[in-house]
N, C-alpha and C positions, 0 to 999 in steps of 0.2 A: 506772664507766660512763666516765670522764673519762681515765682511763687507756688503754681498749680504742680511744677515741676520737684519743688523741693514737699510737695505735700504726697505725689505721689511717688516718687523715690524709694522711700523706707516702705510703702505698700509694697510695690513691683520684688522688693528683695526677701522681705518675708515672704512672699508668695513663691520664689523660687526656692528658699529652703525647703517650702513645704511640699514641693512636686518633688525634688532632689529625695526627702525622708521618704514618700508616698513608692516612689520607683525601686528603692532598697527592700521595700517590702512586697516586692508584688510577686504572690504564688506562685508565677509563672516563670521566675528566676529560678537557673538550672542550679540544684545543689550538691558537690559531691559523698555520697554516703561516707561512713567512716569505712567500711569492709573495702571503699574503694581506696583510700585512702591508703589503708595498709597494703593493699596489693601494690598499690604504684609504687613506695616507698621499699617493697621489697626486691622489685624488678634485679636482677642483676646482683640483689644481695644474695645473704645466706638463705639456703633454704629452710623446709621447713622441717621438725625435725622428724616425720614420719620419712620424710625424702632422706634424711640424713641417715636411719636407720638401714643398715643391709639386711637380705635374708641369709637367715643364717644358713653357714655352710652345711653341704649333703654328708651325714654320717655313713650313708651306705658305702657298700667297698664296693668298686668297678667289678665288673668279670673279666676273670684272667682268664688266658688262652693257655693251654696247655698243648704242645705238638707229639702228634702220632711218633712216638719212639719205642717201636714193639718189641718185646725181647722171647715174644710167643705168638702162636695163631690167636688169633684176635680181632673183633671188631669196633670201629672207633669212628663215632658219633658227633656232627659238625651242629653248629648253634641254626645255622641254614640249611638243612635236611639233607648234606652230603653227606656222605659215607665213603669210610676207607676199610680194606681188610688188608689183613698179613696174614700170610699164611707161611709158617716157618719150618723146617721138616727135613729130615738126613737126606743128603744127597753124597752119601760114599759109597765108594767100588769097591773099597778094600776087602770085600768080605768076595771077589767073583773076581775070577781066571782076567777073564774079559770085561771091558767097562760096560756095566748096565747101563747105567746113566750118561748123558750126552747132553750138555748145558746147551748147546746150539740146537738139539732136537726140543727142549722144551721151551726155549723161549720162541722158536718158529712155531712151535703147537699153540700156545698160548695168543700169541701175538694175532695169530689166522681165527683163533677162536673170540677174539674181541672185536677184530675190524669184519668179519663175520656178523657178529649180532647189531655194530653201529652200524652196516650197510643195511641190514633189514630195516633198522628205527627211522634212518636219513637224518642222524645227526649222531656227536660224538657223546654218548650218556655216559660210555663205559672208558677207561682209558689205564694202562699197566703205568706205573709211575718207578717201580724197582721190579728187575729179575736178576739177582745175583749170585752167585753161588762159593762161597768163602768157609776154607777150614772146613768142608763137606756138608757145608750146613746151606740147603736153599733159602732164598726170601723171596718170597713176591708179595710186592704192596700195589693194590688198585684201587683205582677213584671211580665214584659213581655221582652221578650228579643227584639222585634223589634216592628215595626208599623205595620208590618204585623200580626205578633201576636197577638198583641191589635186588630186590626180591626175585625182579623176572628174568637176569642174568644168572643170581645164583640159585635159586630154587630150593627146595626145601632141604635138601640135601646139606649145607651151610648150617642147620643147625636152629635158624631163628625161623619162628613159624607166621609171627605176626610181629608188626614194628608200625609205631606213630608215634611222630615227633611235632609238637607244639609251646605255645607259650603259656606264661601263667595264665594268659585270661583266656587264652582258646581249651585248656587243660581243664579249668573252672567248669565250663560247659560242656565238655564234650568227654573225658576222662571219670571212669568211677575211683576215683581216689578215694585209699581207705589205708588201713594198715602199714601205717607208716611211721618211721624212727628217724633218730638222726643220727651220726656216724658216732657218738656214744651208746648208740642202744636205747635212747631215750624218746619213749612214744611221743609224737606230735601229729596234729589235727590237721587235715585239709588247709584249713584257714591257714595257719601258722605256715606251713610247709609254701602257700602260693602268698603270703603276704609282700613278700619283693617282687617286682612286677620285671624285674629284669632277667629271673631265672629261664631255663630250658626245663622241660617236662618233659619225658622217654615214657610211653608205655612199650612192652614189650613181652616175648613169650619164646620160650624155647632154653638155647643150652651153650655155653660157650663164656668166653672173658671177653665181656666190654667195656671199653675208656668212652671217655668225654671230651670235649675238647676244653672245659673246664673243670673246678672241683664238685665235688658231689656233697651236696647239703643234705638233702634226705630219700630215703628208699624203702623201697619195701622190708619188711619184715624177716621174710626170705631168699634176701638175698646177703651175699656176703662182701664187704667190702676188702677188695685188696690191697690197694693203696691208693692217693686222694682222688683220684678221679679213675679210677677201675672198679668194678666188683664182677665178682662170679656168680652166672645165669644159670638156674636150673628150674625149671618152672615152666608145664604145662599150660597152666593160665596168665593173663594179663598180668605182669606186676610193674611199678612206676622206680622212676631213677628221678629226681630233680638235682641239675647242676647249674653251676655259674660259673 
């Protein structure tokens, strides 16, 4: 028996070595791919160069907001479509023996006019912001929640015959933009004028002093720039102002 074991033992050892070797070469044994190894070693470590590179900061100037501080009768246009009007006029009684103008009479008349309009519309579409008489000058500033409210309340007597307000995208689709210039009197194309998506575009006709909530960037050739956010309008046909 011992002789048989001495003969079989080497054979068994060789067979066991062969089995182990074959198991290591088994094609069904899972192998980690090199890409997975790389991903595993990077977890919690340094991010890739693409992730490290942050986006370039925007160079576009943000819109500015210029408050309405009128010194003359004018119309003020906001970005949201709301409007304000200022009527500044002489309110002196010096030339008369008896006071011709009464402040309280003026206030009551305008308040009654506004209340009557709002009651008819069922909402406060129009409101008085300022009624003031100082140094014989009367100042009336009124607010309108929309172009429709302004046009309906003031009527054609105000001097504005048409008015539309829109974004750059809306203007590109709905406004017949042409004959534009920048504030240095240089001609620009509609594409150039609308390349900044944050601008607001106004299409308007009539006459008067028009101010905007931002700086005028481009306008029709027939308009006169008074200051950074104000133009003088006198046109029977529709003209354009682009502000930001």
